[in-house]
N, C-alpha and C positions, 0 to 999 in steps of 0.2 A: 541338613538343609531345614530352614525354619519352616514351621507349620503353616504360617501365613502365606508363604510362596506356594505351597502345595494347594492350600484352599483357593488362592487366586487362580492357579492353573486350572483347577477343576471347575471354576465358576466362569471362566472366559468362553464367550461364544466361539464355536468352531471357525467362523469367518475370520475372526481377529488373530488367531493363533494356529499355525499349521498343526493339523492333527498328528502327523508323524513325529514332529518335534515334541509335542505334548506327551505322546506315548513314550518316546525314548527317555524323557526327563522322569516320567513317573516310574518307568522300569529301573532307571538308576536309583531312584529313591527306594524302591523295593529291594534292590541288591544291597544297598547300604543297610537297610533295616535287617536283612537276613544276615548280613556279615556281623552286625552288632549282636544279633540273637545268637549266632554261632559262638562269638567270643564269650558271651556270658554262659552259655552251656559248657564251653571248655573250662572256663574258670570255675564253674560250680563243680564240674567233675574232678578238677584238680584239687579243689578245696576238700571234697569228700575224701579223696585218696590220701591227701596229706595228713588228715586228722583221723584216718581209719574209719570213716563213715561209709555207709552203703552209697554206691553211685546212684544218682537220681534216675528214675525210669523215664525213657524218652516220651512215652505217652501220657504218663500221670503228671508230668511237670508242665503240660500245656495248660495255660490259663483260660484259653478261649472256651473250653468246655464248661467252665463255671460262669463266664460272662454271657454267652450265647448258646441257646440250645441248638444242637445239631444231631443228626442221626449218627449211628455208629458207622454207617456206610461212608459218611464224609471223612471220618478219621481214618478209616482202614482202606478206603478205595480212592476217594477224591484227593486227599492231601498227601498221598505217597506216590512217587513217580513209578513209571512202568519198570524201570530197571530194578528198583529197590522192591517192587512187588514180587518179581521173580525170585529175588534173593530170599525174601521173607517166606514165600510160599513153599520153599524147599526146606524150611526148618520144622523140626518136630520137638516136642517136650520129652526129655527122658526123666521119668519119675524117680528113678533110682538115684541119678546124679543131680537132679533138680536144675538141669541146664537145658538151653536149646542146642540142637545139633542138626547137621545136615542129614536129612533122612536117608540119603544115598550111602552115608558112611556112619549110620548110628550104631551105637553099641548093641550087642545081642545078649544082654545080661538076663 
């Protein structure tokens, strides 16, 4: 979707364009952007795997922490959904194997 259309949608007064339709269009733009971001992440991971490189870290590869300052709370609380917060919160780091593991079934070395 061209950026001019998005700018036009944002600049229109609420009376001239139904709010629900504007929100729906902007949500679809967000879905498309997230899909493109997911494809880029997938191809980056496949590229790394294909050439024997380390897989890029999910948190280190975010460019927004370079462009805009945000607190750590934003990255670890606000930008992770509740389902994934539960998954991540049950992980612990095993210093012997240098891997994340579910703390309920972590090795007892």
